[in-house]
C-alpha positions in Angstrom: 86.2 64.7 30.2 86.1 64.1 26.5 88.9 61.9 25.1 90.0 61.4 21.5 88.5 57.9 21.5 85.0 59.1 22.3 82.6 60.7 19.8 82.1 64.4 20.4 78.8 66.3 20.4 78.9 67.1 16.7 79.3 63.4 15.8 76.5 62.3 18.1 74.2 65.0 16.8 75.0 63.9 13.3 74.2 60.3 14.3 70.8 61.3 15.5 70.2 63.5 12.4 70.8 60.4 10.3 67.5 59.0 11.5 65.7 61.8 9.7 67.9 61.5 6.6 67.1 57.8 6.3 63.7 57.9 8.1 64.6 55.0 10.3 65.6 54.7 14.0 69.3 54.6 14.8 71.4 53.0 17.5 71.3 54.6 21.0 74.0 57.2 21.5 74.9 55.5 24.7 76.0 52.5 22.7 78.4 54.7 20.7 79.5 56.5 23.9 78.7 54.4 27.1 80.3 57.1 29.2 78.0 59.9 28.0 77.0 62.1 31.0 73.8 64.0 31.5 75.7 67.3 30.9 77.4 66.0 27.8 74.0 64.8 26.5 72.5 68.3 26.9 75.5 69.6 24.8 74.5 67.1 22.1 71.0 68.4 22.2 72.3 72.0 21.9 74.4 71.0 18.9 71.2 69.7 17.2 69.3 72.9 17.9 72.2 75.0 16.7 72.2 73.0 13.4 68.5 73.4 12.9 68.5 77.1 13.7 71.3 77.6 11.3 69.1 75.9 8.7 66.4 78.5 9.2 64.2 77.2 12.0 63.7 79.2 15.2 63.0 78.4 18.8 59.4 78.8 19.9 59.7 77.4 23.4 60.7 74.4 25.5 59.2 71.1 26.7 59.6 69.4 30.0 59.7 65.6 30.1 59.9 63.0 32.9 57.6 64.9 35.2 55.9 61.8 36.6 57.4 59.7 39.3 56.6 56.6 37.3 58.7 57.7 34.4 61.5 58.9 36.6 61.7 55.6 38.4 61.6 53.8 35.0 64.8 55.6 33.9 66.3 55.7 37.4 66.3 59.5 37.8 65.0 62.0 40.3 64.4 65.0 38.2 62.8 65.9 34.8 64.5 66.7 31.6 63.9 69.2 28.9 64.0 69.8 25.1 63.6 72.7 22.7 60.5 73.5 20.6 61.0 74.8 17.1 58.6 76.4 14.7 58.4 73.4 12.4 57.2 71.3 15.2 53.9 73.0 15.7 50.8 71.5 14.1 47.5 73.4 14.1 44.6 72.0 16.1 42.5 69.6 13.9 45.6 69.3 11.8 47.1 66.2 10.3 50.5 64.8 10.9 52.1 63.5 7.7 54.1 60.2 7.7 57.3 62.0 6.9 57.1 64.1 10.1 57.4 61.3 12.6 59.2 58.0 13.1 57.6 56.2 16.1 55.2 58.8 17.7 53.3 58.7 20.9 50.6 61.2 22.1 50.3 63.0 25.5 48.0 65.6 26.9 49.6 68.6 28.6 49.1 72.1 29.9 51.1 74.8 27.9 52.2 78.1 29.5 52.7 81.1 27.2 55.0 83.6 28.9 54.6 87.4 29.0 57.9 88.0 30.8 61.3 86.4 30.8 62.2 83.9 33.4 65.9 83.5 34.3 67.2 81.1 36.9 68.7 79.8 39.1 66.2 81.1 41.8 62.9 81.0 40.0 59.9 79.9 42.0 56.4 78.6 41.0 55.0 81.9 42.1 57.5 83.7 39.7 56.1 81.4 36.9 52.5 82.4 37.6 53.4 86.1 37.5 55.4 85.7 34.3 52.6 83.7 32.5 50.3 85.4 30.0 47.9 82.5 29.4 47.7 78.8 29.6 46.3 76.6 26.7 45.5 73.0 26.3 48.2 71.1 24.4 49.0 67.8 22.7 52.6 66.8 22.6 53.6 64.2 20.1 56.8 62.6 21.5 59.0 60.8 19.1 62.4 59.1 19.2 65.2 59.0 16.7 66.4 55.9 18.6 65.2 52.6 17.3 62.4 51.0 19.3 62.6 53.6 22.0 65.6 51.8 23.4 66.6 54.8 25.5 68.4 55.7 28.7 68.2 59.2 30.2 71.3 60.5 28.3 69.8 59.1 25.1 66.5 61.0 25.4 68.3 64.2 26.5 70.7 64.0 23.6 67.7 63.4 21.3 66.1 66.7 22.3 64.1 65.0 25.1 62.4 62.8 22.5 60.6 65.9 21.1 58.5 65.4 18.0 55.6 67.8 17.4 53.1 69.8 19.4 49.5 71.1 19.0 48.1 74.1 20.9 44.4 74.7 21.6 42.7 78.0 20.6 41.0 78.6 24.0 43.6 80.4 26.1 42.8 81.1 29.7 44.3 83.6 32.2 46.2 81.5 34.8 44.5 83.3 37.7 41.1 82.1 36.4 41.8 78.4 36.9 43.4 76.1 39.4 46.0 74.5 37.2 46.7 71.7 39.7 43.0 70.6 39.4 42.6 70.8 35.6 41.3 67.4 34.4 42.3 65.8 31.2 40.9 62.8 29.1 42.7 61.4 26.1 40.8 59.6 23.4 42.2 57.5 20.5 39.8 56.8 17.7 36.9 57.7 20.0 37.9 55.4 22.8 39.0 56.7 26.2 42.7 55.7 26.7 43.6 57.5 29.9 42.9 60.4 32.2 45.0 62.8 34.2 45.1 65.9 36.3 47.4 69.0 36.5 48.9 67.8 39.7 50.3 64.7 37.9 53.1 67.0 36.7 55.3 67.1 39.8 52.3 68.1 41.9 52.0 71.5 40.1 52.7 72.3 36.5 54.1 75.7 37.5 56.7 73.9 39.6 57.8 72.1 36.5 58.3 75.4 34.6 60.3 76.8 37.6 62.5 73.7 37.5 63.1 74.3 33.8 64.0 77.9 34.2 66.5 77.0 36.9 68.0 74.1 35.0 68.5 76.2 31.9 70.7 78.5 33.9 73.3 75.8 33.9 73.7 76.4 30.2 73.3 80.2 30.3 69.8 80.0 28.7 66.7 81.6 29.9 63.0 81.5 29.1 61.8 84.4 27.0 58.5 86.3 26.8 56.3 84.8 24.1 57.8 81.3 24.5 55.5 78.3 24.8 56.4 75.9 27.6 54.9 72.3 27.5 54.8 71.6 31.3 54.7 67.8 31.3 52.4 64.9 30.5 49.3 64.4 32.6 49.1 60.7 31.9 50.9 58.0 30.0 51.8 58.4 26.4 49.7 56.5 23.8 51.2 55.0 20.7 50.0 56.5 17.4 49.7 54.6 14.1 48.9 55.9 10.6 45.2 56.7 10.4 44.7 57.3 14.1 42.8 60.3 15.4 43.3 61.7 18.9 41.1 64.0 20.9 42.1 65.5 24.3 39.5 67.2 26.5 40.4 69.4 29.4 38.2 70.8 32.1 38.3 74.6 31.9 40.4 74.6 28.8 38.4 73.0 26.0 39.6 70.3 23.7 41.8 69.8 20.6 42.4 67.0 18.1 45.1 65.8 15.8 45.1 63.1 13.1 47.8 60.9 11.7 48.0 60.5 7.9 47.0 57.1 6.6 49.6 55.3 4.6 
């Protein structure tokens, strides 16, 4: 229960927003409020999204984080988390990320679902996700943190919109029934050098299962996934740090490839 001595969601959202205003990482929210719960952290995230939509942005979808067992174990949790995608977060394939768009970015390769039907929890299954999906496309997620040096706990990253930054979608959509999403291979290159590889099954064993988890988790906050939304289903390998001047290329079996560059300073 919130007490007068603890910062509320508005104050913690304003604290995170300060990172953008000053373009420098800020103190973890859990240092300001050591008792911050997972549920309270999601309300901080929703406060941030409400602020940004009031300023003219609009929601384009959601992202799922912490889908690998390694990441869950690192943060001591047993389920993923999620964040919101906004229109200003999308970068075109072969596009360039400017220095003022990021603070401390990392790059991941993912499979994105584009929905043709709404999905409303709490009883959504992976099969429901397949039926509700229009197409899948290759994606790059550029994760970022407003918290200095990525010094995060689970409530910190949730409050910070699941460490969302930017995202890139490929231009080769595929019908989901035409591919085995669990077997889609991915290779991530940085400046022409192979950094890591992954496969669809790396995301909780099945990316569709991740989307089902999301739809059901959102029901706790009376939110549902909408037709037309983009869902980033989770990283297929470890995130790779990006520095000014870096170029990333991600190749997917069955889905093609896409690239993104980071502006030189």
